[in-house]
ZATIZA-551366 format. One line per 10 residues: for each residue y, x, z of N, C-alpha, C. Coordinates in steps of 0.05 Angstrom, whole numbers, plus 5000, padded with zeros to 4 digits. Layout:
# residues N
Y/X/Z/Y/X/Z/Y/X/Z  ...
***
This chain:
# residues 115
6888/1946/1666/6906/1966/1682/6912/1969/1710  6909/1982/1713/6902/1984/1754/6932/1995/1768  6941/1991/1785/6962/1999/1793/6956/2001/1821  6965/2029/1826/6963/2039/1859/6982/2027/1877  6984/2008/1893/7008/2003/1897/7021/2024/1920  7002/2033/1934/7015/2064/1947/7030/2078/1940  7014/2085/1919/7037/2110/1902/7059/2098/1887  7053/2069/1890/7079/2066/1862/7102/2061/1884  7092/2047/1908/7110/2038/1933/7113/2050/1962  7098/2058/1965/7084/2065/1994/7070/2056/2002
7077/2060/2035/7054/2041/2053/7060/2018/2056  7088/2014/2057/7104/1986/2062/7099/1970/2036  7095/1951/2037/7099/1918/2015/7122/1905/2025  7154/1913/2036/7166/1889/2053/7195/1886/2034  7205/1902/2020/7226/1904/2004/7238/1884/1980  7243/1876/1979/7252/1858/1947/7259/1878/1930  7267/1903/1932/7263/1921/1914/7242/1937/1902  7224/1939/1924/7191/1948/1916/7178/1921/1909  7185/1909/1907/7170/1885/1898/7175/1886/1864  7207/1883/1863/7210/1893/1832/7197/1909/1823
7204/1930/1831/7188/1947/1818/7154/1937/1807  7144/1926/1826/7114/1927/1821/7124/1908/1801  7135/1891/1796/7142/1861/1777/7144/1879/1746  7164/1902/1755/7170/1916/1724/7145/1920/1709  7133/1937/1731/7105/1956/1727/7087/1927/1705  7083/1904/1718/7057/1886/1707/7067/1860/1692  7086/1855/1689/7107/1830/1680/7097/1835/1654  7108/1862/1633/7103/1863/1608/7068/1863/1595  7061/1876/1621/7021/1872/1603/7010/1845/1615  7019/1839/1640/7010/1803/1636/7024/1783/1615
7045/1785/1614/7057/1769/1585/7039/1779/1554  7032/1803/1552/7016/1802/1528/6990/1801/1532  6985/1785/1559/6954/1776/1565/6932/1802/1569  6939/1821/1580/6934/1845/1587/6922/1839/1621  6897/1843/1632/6896/1846/1653/6901/1868/1667  6913/1857/1697/6924/1879/1713/6909/1869/1745  6904/1892/1753/6893/1896/1774/6908/1914/1800  6918/1895/1831/6927/1912/1839/6920/1925/1862  6916/1950/1865/6892/1964/1892/6917/1964/1915  6911/1952/1933/6929/1955/1961/6910/1976/1980
6898/1987/1968/6887/2014/1991/6905/2030/2005  6908/2033/2034/6922/2041/2045/6942/2027/2041  6961/2000/2042/6987/1995/2050/6977/1983/2079  6994/1990/2090/7000/1969/2125/7010/1949/2131  7032/1943/2114/7055/1927/2118/7066/1911/2094  7069/1890/2100/7068/1863/2086/7093/1851/2093  7105/1835/2072/7124/1818/2077/7137/1806/2053  7140/1779/2062/7138/1758/2043/7163/1764/2020  7188/1781/2029/7203/1792/2006/7193/1803/1980  7173/1823/1991/7163/1836/1975/7147/1814/1951
7126/1800/1965/7102/1784/1945/7127/1766/1926  7150/1755/1937/7163/1738/1920/7184/1753/1897  7183/1768/1906/7190/1791/1874/7175/1802/1854  7149/1807/1876/7122/1824/1849/7114/1807/1833  7101/1775/1850/7083/1767/1849/7096/1736/1843  7112/1724/1861/7124/1705/1855/7132/1692/1831  7160/1715/1820/7162/1711/1805/7155/1696/1778  7134/1724/1773/7101/1716/1757/7111/1693/1746  7102/1667/1766/7106/1642/1758/7131/1630/1746  7152/1647/1741/7169/1625/1716/7165/1628/1690
7151/1649/1693/7139/1648/1654/7110/1655/1649  7089/1653/1669/7066/1659/1669/7054/1614/1688  7033/1608/1674/7024/1588/1678/7002/1601/1699  6998/1587/1725/6980/1593/1743/6949/1600/1742  6946/1585/1726/6912/1591/1716/6914/1614/1694  6938/1621/1681/6935/1649/1672/6937/1674/1687  6958/1668/1714/6962/1685/1730/6935/1694/1747  6925/1671/1758/6898/1677/1765/6879/1687/1749  6875/1685/1723/6854/1689/1703/6855/1731/1698  6892/1736/1699/6892/1762/1690/6911/1778/1715
6914/1775/1740/6916/1785/1769/6900/1788/1782  6882/1806/1786/6873/1815/1806/6881/1827/1819  6867/1823/1846/6881/1842/1874/6854/1848/1883  6853/1877/1898/6836/1894/1914/6845/1907/1940  6826/1908/1957/6831/1922/1984/6860/1909/2003  6866/1881/2000/6884/1884/2007/6881/1873/2036  6895/1878/2058/6886/1866/2087/6892/1836/2087  6879/1831/2109/6880/1791/2110/6896/1793/2108  6926/1805/2132/6955/1799/2133/6961/1791/2105  6962/1813/2090/6974/1812/2069/6964/1799/2043
6943/1787/2042/6930/1762/2035/6945/1735/2047  6953/1735/2066/6960/1708/2077/6984/1700/2064  7002/1733/2074/7029/1728/2053/7031/1728/2024  7007/1741/2012/7009/1729/1975/7000/1697/1968  6983/1692/1991/6974/1657/1983/6999/1647/1991  7017/1652/2019/7032/1625/2020/7065/1632/1996  7066/1664/1987/7081/1661/1966/7082/1648/1946  7052/1657/1927/7042/1632/1913/7047/1606/1915  7039/1598/1930/7041/1570/1938/7065/1560/1935  7087/1573/1951/7120/1563/1952/7131/1574/1919
7122/1595/1908/7130/1601/1875/7123/1575/1865  7105/1561/1862/7094/1548/1842/7100/1522/1847  7108/1511/1868/7129/1480/1885/7159/1495/1870  7168/1520/1881/7186/1515/1862/7198/1529/1832  7178/1530/1823/7180/1530/1785/7174/1505/1772  7159/1487/1790/7144/1463/1773/7165/1447/1792  7186/1435/1814/7191/1420/1823/7218/1428/1824  7239/1407/1798/7266/1415/1796/7277/1412/1826  7265/1389/1840/7285/1380/1869/7277/1399/1887  7257/1410/1891/7255/1437/1912/7270/1459/1898
7264/1465/1879/7281/1490/1871/7308/1482/1872  7323/1461/1873/7354/1454/1874/7352/1458/1902  7341/1446/1926/7341/1439/1956/7332/1478/1960  7320/1489/1957/7318/1514/1957/7345/1528/1951  7353/1540/1923/7379/1545/1918/7391/1542/1936  7400/1519/1948/7420/1504/1957/7420/1523/1990  7397/1521/2003/7390/1532/2029/7405/1564/2032  7385/1571/2010/7387/1608/1999/7421/1610/2002  7441/1599/1990/7463/1597/1978/7483/1598/1998  7477/1578/2018/7493/1579/2042/7484/1593/2057
7468/1602/2060/7447/1623/2075/7465/1654/2075  7468/1654/2049/7491/1676/2040/7513/1680/2044  7527/1650/2041/7552/1654/2051/7550/1651/2078  7538/1647/2106/7534/1647/2128/7530/1678/2142  7528/1694/2118/7523/1731/2133/7544/1740/2134
***
């Protein structure tokens, strides 16, 4: 399966809502063992909320090795790849380490209450 990110969400990969749209599109395929290629051609802006929802939450149900084997990315700018890698690293820690998950959840809850 090939997914043209620009077609699905536009020129900016920034919001959690857009990331969720990508997740909803690719998760069923990955869960069933199908390969997915995300093409970022033409995408100009990247932010971690997008990747947290599009990619990070995949690690809740898929092992990193499975995700590495099934999910490919192409034509992504270097700044987007840096954000992608940071999000994946953080998501791995979040989902495998209950203490880290608890600490992060507490920080996010406190931030939400402060707003």
